[in-house]
N, C-alpha and C positions, 0 to 999 in steps of 0.2 A: 504494500500500500504506500502510495506517495500522497503528500498533502501538505498541510500547513501546520504551524505550531498549535493553532486552535484545534485542528482535527486530532493531533497527537494527544493533547490534554483531554479531549472528548473520549478518545480511545481508552485512556487509562481510567477515566471516571466510569465509563459504562462497563468496562471489564470488571472493575471492582463492584459495581452495582449488581452485575450478573452473578458474581461469586457470593455476595451477601444474600441475594434473593434466590439462590439456586433451588430448583425444584425438578422433580422427575418430568422431563418433557413428554413422556409417553402417557401421562395420566390423562383421563378423559377431559379435564378442564382445558387442555391445550388444543383439543380438536376444534376446528373451525367448520362451520356449516354455511352454505350459500345464503341463508336467510339472516345470518348474524350481522349485526351492525355495531358491535363493539367487541373488544377482546374478552372472551369468556373467562380468561384467567384473571381479569380485573373487574370484579362484579360491581364496583361502585361507579363505573363510568356512566351508566344510564342517568344517575342522579345529576351528573354534570352536563347532560344534554348531548353526549357524544353520538348516539344513534342518529339524531337529526342531522348532525354535521356530516356523518358518513353518507347518509342519503343524498344530501346536497352535492357532495363530492361526486358520487356515482352519476347523478343526473347531469352534472356539468361535463363529465367525460364522455357520456353516451355509451353506445354499444362497443365493447372492446373485444368481442369474441374473435379469437385467432389473430389478434393484433399484438405487436410487441410493446410492452409497457415496462417502464423503469420505475422501481420503488426506491426512493432515496431514504437513507436512514431507517431501514426496515426494522431495526431492533429485534424483537422476538418473532417478527414475521407475520403478524396478524393480517395486515393489509395486503401483503403479497399473496398470501394463501387465499384470502377472500377473492381477490381479482382472478387468481388462477381457477378457483372454483366457478367463477362466472365466465370462464372460457378464454381469458387472456393468456398470452405467453409472456411470463414475467421474468425479468432480471431484477434482483433485489440486492442493494449494496448497503454496507454499513462499515464503520471504522472499528467496531468491536467484534473481534473474532469469537469471543465467548457468547455474545448475544446471537451471532450467526449460527453457532452450534445449536442453540435452542430453536432458532427459526427453521433450520433444516429438519430437525426432529418433528417440529410442528407440521411442516409440509408433508412429512412421511405419514404421520398419524391421521392427517386430513385427506390422504389419498391423492395428492397433487405433486409429489416429488418429481414427476416427469415434466411438469409444466412450470416449475420455478427453478431458476438458477441463482444461487447466492454467491456473492463475491465480496471480499474485503476491499473497500475502496472509499476514498473521501469524496464528498459531494463537490468539492471545489476543483477536483482533477479527475474527470470522468474518462475512462479509457474505452470510449465507444466512438464510432464514426459519426460525423455530422448527419443530422436528419434520420437517425436510426430508429426513433421511437414514435409510436402513434400517440403516446401519452406519457407524462411523468407525474408521479404522485408522491405524497409523503404525509406522514402523520407526526406533527410536532418535531420537525427537523429543521426548518429554515431558521428558526430563532437560535439554533445551536451552531450555525456555520458562518463563514465569511460570506455574507449575503451577496455582495457585488460579484465575487468570483463564482460562487455557486449559481447565481442567477444567469450569468453569461454562459455557463456550461449547460444549464437547463435549456436555454434558448438554442444553443448550438445543436444539442442532440435531438431536439424535437423536430419532427417532420414539418414542412410548411403547412400552415393551417391547423396544426395540432394544438392540443391544450394540455396544460398542467393544472393540477389542483392539490392544494395542501390544507390540512387542518392545522391551525396555528394558534399561538397565544398572542394577544394584542395588548399594546401599551396605552390604548386610548382612554382608559378609565383612570383619571388622576387619583381617585380614592384607593383603587386596588394597587396602583403603582406606589402610593405612599405606604400602604400596608406592606407591600413587598420590600420596600427599602428599610422601613423602620421597625417592623414587627417580626418578619420571618427570620428565624434563627434565634429569636429571643422569646422570653416569656413562655417557654415550652412549645413554641410553634416550630415545627420541623421545617428545615430547609432541604427541599428535595432536588433543587436545581443544581446543574453543573456550573463551574466558575465562569464559563463563557456564555451562558444562556442569557438572552435578552429578548423579551417580548417585542413584537414588531410594532414600531411606532410610525409616525409620519415620515421620518427620514428613510425608514426601510421601504415604505410605500412609494416614496419618490424614487428611490434607487431601482425598484422593480419597474416603475413606470418608464424610466429611461431605457431599460433593457427591452421592455415590452410596450412600446408607445401605443396608447389607445387599447391595450389588450389586458388591462388589470381590472378585475371585479372582486369586490369583497361581499361575502354573503354572511348574514346574521340570522340563521333560522331559529336561534334561541338566544336568550339574554342570560349569560352566566355572570352573576354579580353578587347578590347577597348570599347565594349558596356557597360562595367561597369561604365564608366565616365558619359554618359547621364542618366544612370539608377539611379545614386546616387547624381549627381550634378545638381540641379534644373536649373540653367541658361543654361546648355548645353542640356536640354531636349527639343530640337527643331527637327521637322521632318527631316530636311536636315542633321543635325548633327547625329541624330540617324541612318538614312539610310546610311550615310558614314561610321560610326563605324561598322555597321553590314556588309557592303560590304568589309571593310578591314579585319574584323575577318574571313570572308569566304575565302579570298585570303590567309591569314596567315595559315589557317587550311590545305591548300594544301602542306605546308612544314611539313613533318611528325615529325621532331624533335621539332617543336613548339607546337604540339598538347597537350603535358602534361602541357603547360602553361594555359590551360583552367581553369577557376575558378570552373566549374562544371565537375564532372566525375561520371561514373557509376562503382561502385566497385562490382565485381562478386566474390563470395566465393563458393568453392565446398568442401564438406565433403567427404573424401575417403569412398569407400564401393561399394557394389553391386548396 
């Protein structure tokens, strides 16, 4: 694998994460089914609205049956396996060899090991021909990479007229960003992020717009805001509090100008061409 200092730090972080959370990848919880819209090994994802994000991503990409798709930062391989189950021919890359080992086992237990190829590779230096892919996807990867370099590589490997779609974290909510800066890692609130992780803000959006002029769309199918409190603060993780936070988020989503305050967003990119 060749890459940047950032990708090397990410490799060490996610290898350590994989060792700390090691589990038998052959257990049933790692099996992916075509109807899944979140990683079954992470059962709290529906509370954070991930199924709606995956649906929007799949809609943006369209029919990928028998088409070559690149999954960036595949991690334990959920998205790569899901796309393979839907008929795509997937190449999935990640900087962490230990995460990739779990991803390969997940493809095997899900019955698609012949449709997914896993490679250790940095998103900033993709070893593929230009225009090689009908789609590029990723789940929580762009905010871990050198976005300018990775964005240019995504543009290069996409076929003309093809699209990319990513589920990402957003920095548009000033209250969440203040909590991230001053609270996470203190007062018993766990810091789960890697050192180089940075939610996508307006500067990142401008950088993508320069690479994909006129081809950037942001989708907010859900508003993840108040739910972040019980998700991260253990004393608030009570059924009534969680239900109230979710109910309030659903009502706030009805106000269009508040939707960009969601911590999660789907970033859709389109390369010009036929």
